[in-house]
GUPA-836219 format. One record per atom (N, C-alpha, C): residue in one letter; atom name; y, z, x negated. Coordinates in steps of 0.05 Angstrom, whole numbers. Example, Ala and Ser with C-alpha at 12.3 -4.5 7.8 and 13.67 -1.06 7.14 Angstrom:
drenvex:A&doti:N&yy:-114&zz:156&xx:-264
drenvex:A&doti:CA&yy:-90&zz:156&xx:-246
drenvex:A&doti:C&yy:-66&zz:156&xx:-264
drenvex:S&doti:N&yy:-45&zz:142&xx:-257
drenvex:S&doti:CA&yy:-21&zz:143&xx:-273
drenvex:S&doti:C&yy:1&zz:157&xx:-258
END
This chain:
drenvex:M&doti:N&yy:-219&zz:-116&xx:199
drenvex:M&doti:CA&yy:-221&zz:-88&xx:190
drenvex:M&doti:C&yy:-240&zz:-86&xx:166
drenvex:L&doti:N&yy:-259&zz:-104&xx:164
drenvex:L&doti:CA&yy:-278&zz:-104&xx:142
drenvex:L&doti:C&yy:-263&zz:-109&xx:116
drenvex:I&doti:N&yy:-243&zz:-126&xx:116
drenvex:I&doti:CA&yy:-227&zz:-132&xx:92
drenvex:I&doti:C&yy:-213&zz:-107&xx:83
drenvex:L&doti:N&yy:-202&zz:-91&xx:102
drenvex:L&doti:CA&yy:-188&zz:-67&xx:95
drenvex:L&doti:C&yy:-208&zz:-46&xx:83
drenvex:M&doti:N&yy:-232&zz:-46&xx:94
drenvex:M&doti:CA&yy:-252&zz:-27&xx:83
drenvex:M&doti:C&yy:-260&zz:-35&xx:54
drenvex:L&doti:N&yy:-262&zz:-61&xx:49
drenvex:L&doti:CA&yy:-267&zz:-71&xx:22
drenvex:L&doti:C&yy:-244&zz:-63&xx:3
drenvex:S&doti:N&yy:-220&zz:-65&xx:13
drenvex:S&doti:CA&yy:-197&zz:-57&xx:-3
drenvex:S&doti:C&yy:-199&zz:-28&xx:-10
drenvex:F&doti:N&yy:-206&zz:-11&xx:9
drenvex:F&doti:CA&yy:-210&zz:18&xx:4
drenvex:F&doti:C&yy:-231&zz:22&xx:-17
drenvex:A&doti:N&yy:-253&zz:8&xx:-16
drenvex:A&doti:CA&yy:-275&zz:12&xx:-35
drenvex:A&doti:C&yy:-265&zz:3&xx:-63
drenvex:F&doti:N&yy:-251&zz:-19&xx:-65
drenvex:F&doti:CA&yy:-242&zz:-28&xx:-91
drenvex:F&doti:C&yy:-221&zz:-9&xx:-103
drenvex:Y&doti:N&yy:-204&zz:3&xx:-86
drenvex:Y&doti:CA&yy:-185&zz:23&xx:-96
drenvex:Y&doti:C&yy:-200&zz:47&xx:-107
drenvex:L&doti:N&yy:-222&zz:55&xx:-94
drenvex:L&doti:CA&yy:-237&zz:77&xx:-105
drenvex:L&doti:C&yy:-250&zz:70&xx:-132
drenvex:F&doti:N&yy:-260&zz:46&xx:-134
drenvex:F&doti:CA&yy:-272&zz:37&xx:-159
drenvex:F&doti:C&yy:-251&zz:34&xx:-181
drenvex:A&doti:N&yy:-226&zz:31&xx:-173
drenvex:A&doti:CA&yy:-205&zz:27&xx:-193
drenvex:A&doti:C&yy:-199&zz:52&xx:-209
drenvex:T&doti:N&yy:-209&zz:75&xx:-200
drenvex:T&doti:CA&yy:-207&zz:99&xx:-217
drenvex:T&doti:C&yy:-225&zz:96&xx:-242
drenvex:W&doti:N&yy:-243&zz:78&xx:-241
drenvex:W&doti:CA&yy:-262&zz:73&xx:-263
drenvex:W&doti:C&yy:-253&zz:49&xx:-280
drenvex:K&doti:N&yy:-246&zz:26&xx:-267
drenvex:K&doti:CA&yy:-238&zz:2&xx:-281
drenvex:K&doti:C&yy:-212&zz:-9&xx:-268
drenvex:R&doti:N&yy:-193&zz:-16&xx:-284
drenvex:R&doti:CA&yy:-167&zz:-25&xx:-275
drenvex:R&doti:C&yy:-168&zz:-50&xx:-258
drenvex:H&doti:N&yy:-187&zz:-68&xx:-264
drenvex:H&doti:CA&yy:-188&zz:-94&xx:-250
drenvex:H&doti:C&yy:-194&zz:-91&xx:-220
drenvex:F&doti:N&yy:-208&zz:-70&xx:-213
drenvex:F&doti:CA&yy:-214&zz:-66&xx:-185
drenvex:F&doti:C&yy:-189&zz:-60&xx:-168
drenvex:L&doti:N&yy:-168&zz:-49&xx:-181
drenvex:L&doti:CA&yy:-143&zz:-44&xx:-167
drenvex:L&doti:C&yy:-130&zz:-70&xx:-158
drenvex:Y&doti:N&yy:-131&zz:-90&xx:-175
drenvex:Y&doti:CA&yy:-120&zz:-116&xx:-168
drenvex:Y&doti:C&yy:-136&zz:-130&xx:-146
drenvex:I&doti:N&yy:-162&zz:-128&xx:-147
drenvex:I&doti:CA&yy:-179&zz:-140&xx:-127
drenvex:I&doti:C&yy:-174&zz:-126&xx:-100
drenvex:G&doti:N&yy:-172&zz:-100&xx:-100
drenvex:G&doti:CA&yy:-166&zz:-85&xx:-75
drenvex:G&doti:C&yy:-139&zz:-94&xx:-64
drenvex:L&doti:N&yy:-119&zz:-98&xx:-81
drenvex:L&doti:CA&yy:-93&zz:-107&xx:-72
drenvex:L&doti:C&yy:-95&zz:-135&xx:-59
drenvex:I&doti:N&yy:-110&zz:-153&xx:-71
drenvex:I&doti:CA&yy:-113&zz:-180&xx:-60
drenvex:I&doti:C&yy:-126&zz:-178&xx:-32
drenvex:F&doti:N&yy:-146&zz:-161&xx:-29
drenvex:F&doti:CA&yy:-159&zz:-158&xx:-3
drenvex:F&doti:C&yy:-139&zz:-146&xx:17
drenvex:Q&doti:N&yy:-123&zz:-127&xx:8
drenvex:Q&doti:CA&yy:-104&zz:-115&xx:27
drenvex:Q&doti:C&yy:-82&zz:-134&xx:35
drenvex:I&doti:N&yy:-72&zz:-150&xx:16
drenvex:I&doti:CA&yy:-52&zz:-171&xx:23
drenvex:I&doti:C&yy:-64&zz:-191&xx:42
drenvex:A&doti:N&yy:-89&zz:-199&xx:37
drenvex:A&doti:CA&yy:-103&zz:-218&xx:55
drenvex:A&doti:C&yy:-105&zz:-206&xx:83
drenvex:Y&doti:N&yy:-111&zz:-180&xx:85
drenvex:Y&doti:CA&yy:-112&zz:-167&xx:111
drenvex:Y&doti:C&yy:-85&zz:-168&xx:125
drenvex:L&doti:N&yy:-64&zz:-161&xx:110
drenvex:L&doti:CA&yy:-37&zz:-161&xx:123
drenvex:L&doti:C&yy:-29&zz:-189&xx:132
drenvex:I&doti:N&yy:-36&zz:-210&xx:117
drenvex:I&doti:CA&yy:-30&zz:-237&xx:125
drenvex:I&doti:C&yy:-45&zz:-244&xx:150
drenvex:M&doti:N&yy:-71&zz:-239&xx:151
drenvex:M&doti:CA&yy:-87&zz:-245&xx:174
drenvex:M&doti:C&yy:-77&zz:-229&xx:199
drenvex:R&doti:N&yy:-70&zz:-205&xx:195
drenvex:R&doti:CA&yy:-60&zz:-188&xx:217
drenvex:R&doti:C&yy:-33&zz:-200&xx:227
drenvex:G&doti:N&yy:-16&zz:-208&xx:209
drenvex:G&doti:CA&yy:10&zz:-220&xx:217
drenvex:G&doti:C&yy:6&zz:-246&xx:232
drenvex:L&doti:N&yy:-13&zz:-262&xx:224
drenvex:L&doti:CA&yy:-19&zz:-287&xx:238
drenvex:L&doti:C&yy:-31&zz:-282&xx:265
drenvex:Q&doti:N&yy:-47&zz:-261&xx:267
drenvex:Q&doti:CA&yy:-59&zz:-254&xx:293
drenvex:Q&doti:C&yy:-37&zz:-244&xx:312
drenvex:L&doti:N&yy:-18&zz:-228&xx:302
drenvex:L&doti:CA&yy:3&zz:-217&xx:320
drenvex:L&doti:C&yy:26&zz:-237&xx:324
drenvex:G&doti:N&yy:30&zz:-255&xx:306
drenvex:G&doti:CA&yy:52&zz:-274&xx:308
drenvex:G&doti:C&yy:78&zz:-262&xx:299
drenvex:R&doti:N&yy:77&zz:-240&xx:284
drenvex:R&doti:CA&yy:101&zz:-227&xx:273
drenvex:R&doti:C&yy:92&zz:-211&xx:249
drenvex:L&doti:N&yy:112&zz:-199&xx:235
drenvex:L&doti:CA&yy:105&zz:-182&xx:213
drenvex:L&doti:C&yy:90&zz:-157&xx:223
drenvex:P&doti:N&yy:68&zz:-150&xx:210
drenvex:P&doti:CA&yy:53&zz:-127&xx:220
drenvex:P&doti:C&yy:65&zz:-101&xx:210
drenvex:L&doti:N&yy:87&zz:-93&xx:222
drenvex:L&doti:CA&yy:100&zz:-69&xx:212
drenvex:L&doti:C&yy:107&zz:-49&xx:235
drenvex:V&doti:N&yy:91&zz:-49&xx:256
drenvex:V&doti:CA&yy:96&zz:-31&xx:278
drenvex:V&doti:C&yy:71&zz:-14&xx:282
drenvex:G&doti:N&yy:75&zz:12&xx:284
drenvex:G&doti:CA&yy:52&zz:30&xx:288
drenvex:G&doti:C&yy:42&zz:40&xx:262
drenvex:P&doti:N&yy:29&zz:63&xx:263
drenvex:P&doti:CA&yy:19&zz:76&xx:238
drenvex:P&doti:C&yy:-1&zz:59&xx:222
drenvex:H&doti:N&yy:-18&zz:45&xx:236
drenvex:H&doti:CA&yy:-39&zz:29&xx:222
drenvex:H&doti:C&yy:-25&zz:8&xx:203
drenvex:D&doti:N&yy:-7&zz:-8&xx:215
drenvex:D&doti:CA&yy:5&zz:-29&xx:199
drenvex:D&doti:C&yy:24&zz:-19&xx:178
drenvex:T&doti:N&yy:40&zz:2&xx:184
drenvex:T&doti:CA&yy:59&zz:11&xx:165
drenvex:T&doti:C&yy:46&zz:26&xx:141
drenvex:I&doti:N&yy:24&zz:40&xx:147
drenvex:I&doti:CA&yy:11&zz:54&xx:125
drenvex:I&doti:C&yy:-4&zz:34&xx:107
drenvex:T&doti:N&yy:-15&zz:13&xx:120
drenvex:T&doti:CA&yy:-28&zz:-8&xx:104
drenvex:T&doti:C&yy:-7&zz:-22&xx:86
drenvex:F&doti:N&yy:16&zz:-28&xx:97
drenvex:F&doti:CA&yy:37&zz:-40&xx:81
drenvex:F&doti:C&yy:47&zz:-21&xx:59
drenvex:L&doti:N&yy:49&zz:5&xx:65
drenvex:L&doti:CA&yy:56&zz:24&xx:44
drenvex:L&doti:C&yy:36&zz:25&xx:22
drenvex:S&doti:N&yy:11&zz:25&xx:29
drenvex:S&doti:CA&yy:-10&zz:26&xx:8
drenvex:S&doti:C&yy:-9&zz:1&xx:-10
drenvex:A&doti:N&yy:-6&zz:-22&xx:2
drenvex:A&doti:CA&yy:-4&zz:-47&xx:-13
drenvex:A&doti:C&yy:21&zz:-47&xx:-31
drenvex:S&doti:N&yy:43&zz:-36&xx:-20
drenvex:S&doti:CA&yy:68&zz:-35&xx:-36
drenvex:S&doti:C&yy:66&zz:-17&xx:-60
drenvex:V&doti:N&yy:53&zz:6&xx:-56
drenvex:V&doti:CA&yy:50&zz:26&xx:-78
drenvex:V&doti:C&yy:33&zz:13&xx:-100
drenvex:V&doti:N&yy:12&zz:0&xx:-93
drenvex:V&doti:CA&yy:-5&zz:-13&xx:-113
drenvex:V&doti:C&yy:9&zz:-36&xx:-126
drenvex:A&doti:N&yy:23&zz:-52&xx:-110
drenvex:A&doti:CA&yy:36&zz:-76&xx:-122
drenvex:A&doti:C&yy:58&zz:-68&xx:-141
drenvex:F&doti:N&yy:74&zz:-47&xx:-134
drenvex:F&doti:CA&yy:95&zz:-38&xx:-153
drenvex:F&doti:C&yy:84&zz:-24&xx:-177
drenvex:S&doti:N&yy:59&zz:-15&xx:-176
drenvex:S&doti:CA&yy:48&zz:-1&xx:-199
drenvex:S&doti:C&yy:39&zz:-21&xx:-221
drenvex:I&doti:N&yy:35&zz:-46&xx:-214
drenvex:I&doti:CA&yy:25&zz:-66&xx:-233
drenvex:I&doti:C&yy:42&zz:-68&xx:-258
drenvex:P&doti:N&yy:69&zz:-72&xx:-256
drenvex:P&doti:CA&yy:84&zz:-73&xx:-281
drenvex:P&doti:C&yy:83&zz:-48&xx:-297
drenvex:F&doti:N&yy:84&zz:-25&xx:-284
drenvex:F&doti:CA&yy:82&zz:1&xx:-298
drenvex:F&doti:C&yy:55&zz:4&xx:-311
drenvex:N&doti:N&yy:34&zz:-5&xx:-298
drenvex:N&doti:CA&yy:7&zz:-3&xx:-308
drenvex:N&doti:C&yy:4&zz:-19&xx:-333
drenvex:V&doti:N&yy:17&zz:-43&xx:-334
drenvex:V&doti:CA&yy:15&zz:-60&xx:-357
drenvex:V&doti:C&yy:30&zz:-48&xx:-381
drenvex:V&doti:N&yy:53&zz:-36&xx:-376
drenvex:V&doti:CA&yy:70&zz:-25&xx:-397
drenvex:V&doti:C&yy:59&zz:2&xx:-407
drenvex:L&doti:N&yy:51&zz:19&xx:-388
drenvex:L&doti:CA&yy:42&zz:46&xx:-396
drenvex:L&doti:C&yy:14&zz:47&xx:-408
drenvex:K&doti:N&yy:-4&zz:31&xx:-397
drenvex:K&doti:CA&yy:-32&zz:30&xx:-406
drenvex:K&doti:C&yy:-45&zz:57&xx:-407
drenvex:R&doti:N&yy:-37&zz:74&xx:-388
drenvex:R&doti:CA&yy:-50&zz:100&xx:-386
drenvex:R&doti:C&yy:-70&zz:101&xx:-364
drenvex:H&doti:N&yy:-94&zz:109&xx:-369
drenvex:H&doti:CA&yy:-114&zz:110&xx:-349
drenvex:H&doti:C&yy:-107&zz:131&xx:-327
drenvex:Q&doti:N&yy:-93&zz:152&xx:-335
drenvex:Q&doti:CA&yy:-85&zz:173&xx:-316
drenvex:Q&doti:C&yy:-67&zz:161&xx:-294
drenvex:F&doti:N&yy:-48&zz:145&xx:-301
drenvex:F&doti:CA&yy:-29&zz:133&xx:-282
drenvex:F&doti:C&yy:-45&zz:115&xx:-263
drenvex:Q&doti:N&yy:-62&zz:99&xx:-274
drenvex:Q&doti:CA&yy:-78&zz:80&xx:-258
drenvex:Q&doti:C&yy:-96&zz:96&xx:-239
drenvex:G&doti:N&yy:-107&zz:118&xx:-247
drenvex:G&doti:CA&yy:-124&zz:134&xx:-230
drenvex:G&doti:C&yy:-109&zz:146&xx:-207
drenvex:I&doti:N&yy:-85&zz:156&xx:-213
drenvex:I&doti:CA&yy:-68&zz:168&xx:-192
drenvex:I&doti:C&yy:-61&zz:147&xx:-171
drenvex:I&doti:N&yy:-53&zz:123&xx:-180
drenvex:I&doti:CA&yy:-45&zz:102&xx:-162
drenvex:I&doti:C&yy:-70&zz:93&xx:-145
drenvex:A&doti:N&yy:-93&zz:91&xx:-158
drenvex:A&doti:CA&yy:-117&zz:83&xx:-144
drenvex:A&doti:C&yy:-124&zz:103&xx:-122
drenvex:V&doti:N&yy:-121&zz:129&xx:-129
drenvex:V&doti:CA&yy:-127&zz:149&xx:-109
drenvex:V&doti:C&yy:-107&zz:148&xx:-86
drenvex:M&doti:N&yy:-81&zz:144&xx:-92
drenvex:M&doti:CA&yy:-61&zz:142&xx:-72
drenvex:M&doti:C&yy:-66&zz:118&xx:-54
drenvex:G&doti:N&yy:-72&zz:95&xx:-66
drenvex:G&doti:CA&yy:-78&zz:71&xx:-50
drenvex:G&doti:C&yy:-102&zz:76&xx:-32
drenvex:S&doti:N&yy:-123&zz:89&xx:-42
drenvex:S&doti:CA&yy:-146&zz:93&xx:-25
drenvex:S&doti:C&yy:-141&zz:114&xx:-3
drenvex:V&doti:N&yy:-125&zz:134&xx:-9
drenvex:V&doti:CA&yy:-118&zz:154&xx:11
drenvex:V&doti:C&yy:-101&zz:141&xx:34
drenvex:F&doti:N&yy:-81&zz:126&xx:26
drenvex:F&doti:CA&yy:-65&zz:112&xx:46
drenvex:F&doti:C&yy:-81&zz:93&xx:63
drenvex:T&doti:N&yy:-99&zz:78&xx:49
drenvex:T&doti:CA&yy:-116&zz:59&xx:64
drenvex:T&doti:C&yy:-135&zz:74&xx:82
drenvex:A&doti:N&yy:-145&zz:97&xx:74
drenvex:A&doti:CA&yy:-163&zz:113&xx:92
drenvex:A&doti:C&yy:-147&zz:122&xx:117
drenvex:F&doti:N&yy:-122&zz:130&xx:113
drenvex:F&doti:CA&yy:-106&zz:138&xx:136
drenvex:F&doti:C&yy:-101&zz:114&xx:155
drenvex:A&doti:N&yy:-97&zz:91&xx:142
drenvex:A&doti:CA&yy:-93&zz:66&xx:158
drenvex:A&doti:C&yy:-118&zz:59&xx:174
drenvex:L&doti:N&yy:-141&zz:62&xx:161
drenvex:L&doti:CA&yy:-166&zz:57&xx:175
drenvex:L&doti:C&yy:-171&zz:76&xx:198
drenvex:A&doti:N&yy:-161&zz:100&xx:196
drenvex:A&doti:CA&yy:-165&zz:120&xx:217
drenvex:A&doti:C&yy:-145&zz:117&xx:239
drenvex:S&doti:N&yy:-123&zz:102&xx:235
drenvex:S&doti:CA&yy:-102&zz:98&xx:255
drenvex:S&doti:C&yy:-109&zz:75&xx:273
drenvex:K&doti:N&yy:-98&zz:77&xx:297
drenvex:K&doti:CA&yy:-103&zz:57&xx:318
drenvex:K&doti:C&yy:-84&zz:33&xx:313
drenvex:Q&doti:N&yy:-94&zz:9&xx:317
drenvex:Q&doti:CA&yy:-77&zz:-15&xx:314
drenvex:Q&doti:C&yy:-58&zz:-17&xx:338
drenvex:H&doti:N&yy:-33&zz:-25&xx:333
drenvex:H&doti:CA&yy:-14&zz:-29&xx:354
drenvex:H&doti:C&yy:-11&zz:-59&xx:359
drenvex:N&doti:N&yy:-24&zz:-69&xx:380
drenvex:N&doti:CA&yy:-25&zz:-98&xx:384
drenvex:N&doti:C&yy:-5&zz:-108&xx:406
drenvex:A&doti:N&yy:10&zz:-90&xx:417
drenvex:A&doti:CA&yy:29&zz:-98&xx:439
drenvex:A&doti:C&yy:52&zz:-114&xx:427
drenvex:P&doti:N&yy:64&zz:-132&xx:443
drenvex:P&doti:CA&yy:87&zz:-146&xx:433
drenvex:P&doti:C&yy:111&zz:-128&xx:430
drenvex:L&doti:N&yy:129&zz:-136&xx:412
drenvex:L&doti:CA&yy:153&zz:-119&xx:407
drenvex:L&doti:C&yy:172&zz:-122&xx:430
drenvex:P&doti:N&yy:186&zz:-101&xx:437
drenvex:P&doti:CA&yy:208&zz:-103&xx:456
drenvex:P&doti:C&yy:230&zz:-121&xx:444
drenvex:P&doti:N&yy:247&zz:-133&xx:461
drenvex:P&doti:CA&yy:267&zz:-151&xx:451
drenvex:P&doti:C&yy:286&zz:-139&xx:431
drenvex:V&doti:N&yy:292&zz:-113&xx:434
drenvex:V&doti:CA&yy:311&zz:-100&xx:416
drenvex:V&doti:C&yy:300&zz:-98&xx:387
drenvex:L&doti:N&yy:273&zz:-98&xx:385
drenvex:L&doti:CA&yy:261&zz:-97&xx:358
drenvex:L&doti:C&yy:254&zz:-124&xx:346
drenvex:R&doti:N&yy:259&zz:-145&xx:361
drenvex:R&doti:CA&yy:253&zz:-172&xx:351
drenvex:R&doti:C&yy:278&zz:-184&xx:337
drenvex:T&doti:N&yy:287&zz:-169&xx:317
drenvex:T&doti:CA&yy:311&zz:-178&xx:303
drenvex:T&doti:C&yy:305&zz:-178&xx:273
drenvex:L&doti:N&yy:320&zz:-194&xx:259
drenvex:L&doti:CA&yy:318&zz:-195&xx:230
drenvex:L&doti:C&yy:325&zz:-168&xx:217
drenvex:W&doti:N&yy:343&zz:-154&xx:229
drenvex:W&doti:CA&yy:352&zz:-127&xx:219
drenvex:W&doti:C&yy:328&zz:-108&xx:220
drenvex:F&doti:N&yy:313&zz:-107&xx:241
drenvex:F&doti:CA&yy:291&zz:-89&xx:243
drenvex:F&doti:C&yy:270&zz:-95&xx:222
drenvex:E&doti:N&yy:263&zz:-120&xx:220
drenvex:E&doti:CA&yy:242&zz:-127&xx:201
drenvex:E&doti:C&yy:250&zz:-122&xx:172
drenvex:S&doti:N&yy:275&zz:-130&xx:165
drenvex:S&doti:CA&yy:284&zz:-125&xx:137
drenvex:S&doti:C&yy:287&zz:-95&xx:132
drenvex:H&doti:N&yy:296&zz:-80&xx:152
drenvex:H&doti:CA&yy:299&zz:-51&xx:148
drenvex:H&doti:C&yy:272&zz:-38&xx:142
drenvex:V&doti:N&yy:252&zz:-45&xx:158
drenvex:V&doti:CA&yy:226&zz:-32&xx:154
drenvex:V&doti:C&yy:214&zz:-40&xx:127
drenvex:V&doti:N&yy:215&zz:-66&xx:120
drenvex:V&doti:CA&yy:204&zz:-75&xx:95
drenvex:V&doti:C&yy:218&zz:-61&xx:71
drenvex:L&doti:N&yy:244&zz:-61&xx:71
drenvex:L&doti:CA&yy:259&zz:-49&xx:49
drenvex:L&doti:C&yy:255&zz:-19&xx:48
drenvex:A&doti:N&yy:252&zz:-5&xx:71
drenvex:A&doti:CA&yy:247&zz:23&xx:71
drenvex:A&doti:C&yy:220&zz:30&xx:58
drenvex:F&doti:N&yy:200&zz:14&xx:65
drenvex:F&doti:CA&yy:173&zz:20&xx:54
drenvex:F&doti:C&yy:171&zz:12&xx:25
drenvex:L&doti:N&yy:185&zz:-9&xx:17
drenvex:L&doti:CA&yy:186&zz:-16&xx:-11
drenvex:L&doti:C&yy:199&zz:6&xx:-28
drenvex:S&doti:N&yy:220&zz:19&xx:-17
drenvex:S&doti:CA&yy:233&zz:41&xx:-31
drenvex:S&doti:C&yy:214&zz:65&xx:-32
drenvex:Y&doti:N&yy:199&zz:70&xx:-11
drenvex:Y&doti:CA&yy:179&zz:92&xx:-11
drenvex:Y&doti:C&yy:158&zz:87&xx:-33
drenvex:A&doti:N&yy:150&zz:62&xx:-36
drenvex:A&doti:CA&yy:130&zz:55&xx:-56
drenvex:A&doti:C&yy:141&zz:59&xx:-84
drenvex:L&doti:N&yy:166&zz:52&xx:-89
drenvex:L&doti:CA&yy:178&zz:57&xx:-115
drenvex:L&doti:C&yy:180&zz:87&xx:-120
drenvex:F&doti:N&yy:187&zz:102&xx:-100
drenvex:F&doti:CA&yy:188&zz:131&xx:-103
drenvex:F&doti:C&yy:161&zz:143&xx:-110
drenvex:W&doti:N&yy:139&zz:134&xx:-97
drenvex:W&doti:CA&yy:113&zz:144&xx:-104
drenvex:W&doti:C&yy:105&zz:137&xx:-133
drenvex:N&doti:N&yy:112&zz:113&xx:-141
drenvex:N&doti:CA&yy:106&zz:105&xx:-169
drenvex:N&doti:C&yy:122&zz:122&xx:-189
drenvex:S&doti:N&yy:147&zz:128&xx:-183
drenvex:S&doti:CA&yy:162&zz:144&xx:-202
drenvex:S&doti:C&yy:151&zz:173&xx:-202
drenvex:C&doti:N&yy:142&zz:183&xx:-180
drenvex:C&doti:CA&yy:129&zz:209&xx:-180
drenvex:C&doti:C&yy:103&zz:209&xx:-196
drenvex:C&doti:N&yy:88&zz:188&xx:-193
drenvex:C&doti:CA&yy:62&zz:187&xx:-208
drenvex:C&doti:C&yy:67&zz:184&xx:-238
drenvex:I&doti:N&yy:89&zz:172&xx:-245
drenvex:I&doti:CA&yy:95&zz:169&xx:-274
drenvex:I&doti:C&yy:104&zz:196&xx:-285
drenvex:R&doti:N&yy:120&zz:211&xx:-270
drenvex:R&doti:CA&yy:131&zz:235&xx:-281
drenvex:R&doti:C&yy:114&zz:260&xx:-277
drenvex:C&doti:N&yy:96&zz:261&xx:-259
drenvex:C&doti:CA&yy:80&zz:285&xx:-254
drenvex:C&doti:C&yy:64&zz:293&xx:-279
drenvex:P&doti:N&yy:51&zz:275&xx:-293
drenvex:P&doti:CA&yy:37&zz:284&xx:-317
drenvex:P&doti:C&yy:56&zz:294&xx:-339
drenvex:F&doti:N&yy:80&zz:283&xx:-340
drenvex:F&doti:CA&yy:99&zz:293&xx:-360
drenvex:F&doti:C&yy:108&zz:322&xx:-353
drenvex:L&doti:N&yy:113&zz:327&xx:-328
drenvex:L&doti:CA&yy:120&zz:354&xx:-319
drenvex:L&doti:C&yy:98&zz:374&xx:-323
drenvex:E&doti:N&yy:73&zz:364&xx:-320
drenvex:E&doti:CA&yy:50&zz:381&xx:-323
drenvex:E&doti:C&yy:47&zz:389&xx:-353
drenvex:R&doti:N&yy:53&zz:371&xx:-371
drenvex:R&doti:CA&yy:51&zz:378&xx:-400
drenvex:R&doti:C&yy:73&zz:396&xx:-409
drenvex:T&doti:N&yy:97&zz:392&xx:-399
drenvex:T&doti:CA&yy:120&zz:408&xx:-408
drenvex:T&doti:C&yy:124&zz:434&xx:-393
drenvex:G&doti:N&yy:111&zz:436&xx:-370
drenvex:G&doti:CA&yy:115&zz:459&xx:-353
drenvex:G&doti:C&yy:98&zz:482&xx:-362
END
């Protein structure tokens, strides 16, 4: 849990410097890997794991846009979203019980991963367009 707290702190510092966003993402990915090894499965069940994965996905998908756009405003929005999602994950209870047999399928794991990756892309597209709508509105 300490690694996830460090990730939260680095996401907050990323509103100031871009490099902290990448460090926070590395910590969050390390936490997800350690959690997966501890559980013996993908950590995608329960609010704690899914929100952590969503936060890491949002930040990971923002990297190419961050490089191309080079706007501090976009980076700040993503950093705030990453820290908010990570704060919700920290407040959520971990689900450590084994999966029922019906959920131990490739379909379930791929479905959850792809759904949250699409949510992350949606958040990034919203963060890119919101400043544009604010200027033209």
